[in-house]
C-alpha positions as CSV (number, residue, x, y, z in Angstrom):
1,M,0.0,0.0,0.0
2,R,1.4,3.4,-1.0
3,L,0.8,6.1,1.6
4,L,0.1,9.7,0.9
5,E,2.5,12.2,2.5
6,N,0.0,13.2,5.2
7,E,-0.6,9.5,6.1
8,A,3.1,8.8,6.3
9,K,3.6,11.9,8.5
10,R,0.9,10.7,10.9
11,L,2.9,7.5,11.3
12,F,6.1,9.5,11.7
13,K,4.6,11.6,14.4
14,E,3.2,8.5,16.2
15,N,6.8,7.1,16.2
16,G,8.5,10.2,17.6
17,I,9.7,11.7,14.3
18,P,9.1,15.4,14.2
19,V,6.8,16.8,11.5
20,P,5.7,20.4,10.7
21,E,2.4,21.6,11.9
22,G,-0.2,21.0,9.3
23,T,-3.7,19.8,8.2
24,V,-5.3,18.1,5.3
25,V,-8.1,19.9,3.5
26,S,-10.4,19.2,0.6
27,S,-11.5,22.7,-0.1
28,P,-9.8,26.1,-0.1
29,G,-12.3,27.3,2.6
30,E,-10.9,24.8,5.1
31,V,-7.4,26.4,4.9
32,A,-6.8,28.1,8.3
33,L,-3.1,28.1,8.9
34,E,-1.8,31.7,9.2
35,G,1.7,32.8,8.1
36,K,4.1,31.2,5.6
37,T,2.9,27.8,4.5
38,V,3.5,25.1,2.0
39,V,0.5,23.6,0.1
40,K,1.1,20.1,-1.2
41,A,-1.0,18.0,-3.5
42,Q,-1.7,14.6,-1.9
43,I,-1.3,12.0,-4.6
44,P,0.5,8.7,-4.5
45,S,3.6,9.9,-6.4
46,G,6.9,11.6,-5.9
47,R,8.3,14.5,-7.9
48,R,5.3,16.6,-7.0
49,G,7.4,19.7,-6.6
50,K,8.8,19.5,-10.1
51,A,5.3,19.0,-11.4
52,G,3.9,22.1,-9.7
53,G,2.2,20.2,-6.9
54,V,4.1,22.0,-4.0
55,L,3.3,25.7,-3.6
56,F,5.1,28.0,-1.1
57,C,2.7,30.7,0.2
58,Q,3.4,33.9,2.1
59,D,0.0,34.2,3.9
60,L,-3.4,32.7,4.4
61,N,-4.9,34.2,1.2
62,E,-2.1,32.8,-0.9
63,A,-2.6,29.4,0.7
64,K,-6.3,29.4,0.0
65,T,-5.6,30.5,-3.6
66,G,-2.9,27.8,-4.0
67,A,-5.2,25.1,-2.5
68,G,-7.9,26.2,-5.0
69,R,-5.5,25.9,-7.9
70,L,-4.4,22.4,-6.9
71,L,-7.7,20.9,-5.7
72,G,-9.7,19.4,-8.6
73,S,-6.7,19.4,-10.9
74,S,-4.8,16.5,-12.3
75,L,-1.1,16.0,-11.4
76,L,1.1,13.3,-12.8
77,G,-2.0,11.5,-13.9
78,Y,-3.7,11.6,-10.5
79,P,-6.7,13.7,-9.5
80,V,-5.9,16.0,-6.6
81,E,-8.7,15.6,-4.1
82,K,-6.8,16.8,-1.0
83,V,-3.9,19.0,-0.1
84,L,-1.7,19.2,2.9
85,V,-1.2,22.7,4.3
86,E,1.9,22.9,6.5
87,R,3.8,25.5,8.3
88,A,6.8,26.6,6.2
89,L,10.1,26.0,8.1
90,E,13.3,27.9,7.7
91,A,16.1,25.5,7.2
92,D,19.8,26.0,7.7
93,K,20.6,22.5,6.5
94,E,18.7,19.8,4.7
95,Y,19.4,16.1,4.9
96,F,18.1,13.0,3.0
97,L,17.3,9.9,5.1
98,A,15.9,6.6,3.9
99,A,15.5,3.0,4.8
100,T,14.8,0.7,1.9
101,Y,15.5,-2.7,0.4
102,D,18.3,-3.1,-2.1
103,T,17.1,-5.7,-4.5
104,A,20.5,-6.2,-6.2
105,R,22.2,-7.0,-2.9
106,K,19.1,-8.6,-1.4
107,S,19.5,-6.6,1.8
108,P,17.9,-3.7,3.6
109,V,19.9,-0.5,3.5
110,V,19.9,2.8,5.3
111,I,20.8,5.8,3.2
112,F,21.9,9.2,4.4
113,S,23.1,12.4,2.7
114,T,23.8,15.9,3.9
115,H,22.3,17.1,0.6
116,G,18.6,16.8,1.1
117,G,15.9,18.4,-1.0
118,V,17.6,17.4,-4.2
119,D,16.9,14.7,-6.7
120,I,18.7,11.9,-4.9
121,E,19.1,9.7,-8.0
122,E,20.9,12.5,-9.8
123,L,23.1,13.2,-6.7
124,A,24.0,9.5,-6.5
125,E,25.0,9.5,-10.2
126,K,27.0,12.7,-10.2
127,H,28.4,12.7,-6.6
128,P,28.2,9.1,-5.2
129,E,30.7,10.1,-2.5
130,Q,27.9,12.3,-1.0
131,I,25.6,9.3,-0.4
132,F,26.3,7.2,2.7
133,R,24.9,3.7,3.0
134,A,24.8,1.0,5.7
135,Y,23.5,-2.5,4.9
136,F,22.1,-4.5,7.8
137,D,20.5,-7.8,8.6
138,I,16.8,-7.6,9.0
139,L,16.8,-10.0,12.0
140,D,19.5,-8.0,13.8
141,G,17.9,-4.7,13.0
142,F,19.7,-1.4,12.8
143,G,21.1,-0.2,16.1
144,E,21.7,3.2,17.6
145,H,25.4,2.9,17.2
146,R,25.1,2.1,13.5
147,A,22.9,5.2,13.0
148,R,25.5,7.4,14.8
149,E,28.4,5.9,12.8
150,L,26.6,6.5,9.5
151,V,25.7,10.1,10.3
152,N,29.3,10.7,11.7
153,D,30.8,9.3,8.4
154,A,28.8,12.0,6.6
155,G,30.5,14.7,8.7
156,L,28.0,15.5,11.4
157,S,29.0,15.9,15.0
158,G,27.8,17.1,18.3
159,G,24.1,17.9,18.7
160,D,23.4,17.6,15.0
161,L,24.8,14.0,15.0
162,M,22.7,13.0,18.0
163,R,19.4,14.6,16.7
164,V,19.8,13.3,13.1
165,S,20.9,9.8,14.0
166,D,18.0,9.5,16.4
167,I,15.5,10.4,13.6
168,L,17.3,8.0,11.3
169,L,17.0,5.2,13.8
170,R,13.3,5.9,14.4
171,L,12.8,6.0,10.6
172,T,14.5,2.6,10.2
173,N,12.6,1.1,13.1
174,L,9.3,2.3,11.4
175,F,10.5,0.8,8.1
176,L,11.0,-2.6,9.9
177,K,7.9,-2.4,12.0
178,W,5.6,-1.8,9.0
179,D,7.5,-4.1,6.6
180,A,7.8,-1.2,4.2
181,T,9.6,-1.2,0.9
182,I,10.9,2.4,1.6
183,A,10.6,5.0,4.3
184,E,12.1,8.3,3.3
185,I,12.4,11.9,4.6
186,N,13.5,14.4,2.0
187,P,14.4,16.9,3.2
188,L,14.8,16.7,6.9
């Protein structure tokens, strides 16, 4: 079963992974979040940003207009019936985190990069040294020390290392708990 972003974020929140304040709406009149927001089409597909399905809004009126523009439209072959309206966050750094299954190596793998928010496939092709991977045995799980080592190998230290490795560990545990094919945060 493929989850929509808002459904995945509900699971993230239930498992201690921080998510921005937000709500799902099906009409522009339901948009109530004041200030800078992001309006995101809820369809079962990635690459929504490149397709125009992620709108950055400066205020409530822009968010309502953006929701009205997306709702009822078609995006990447899917009808947009709901949008997620979230508080826009200012980011100093963005990271990519994922737990998935490598079919070629027949093993689960955790992937981390200090370059989140970008097309990860393109980054892996052009700058493979910026993608850090750790394979693990599904029966042994992925321990806290492995998460810290991976994040440390990417160059994080101190508080950033502790916060990011904790989220990476929680994401991997969620991946295992739900027997997922992929659990990803981009960007964190």
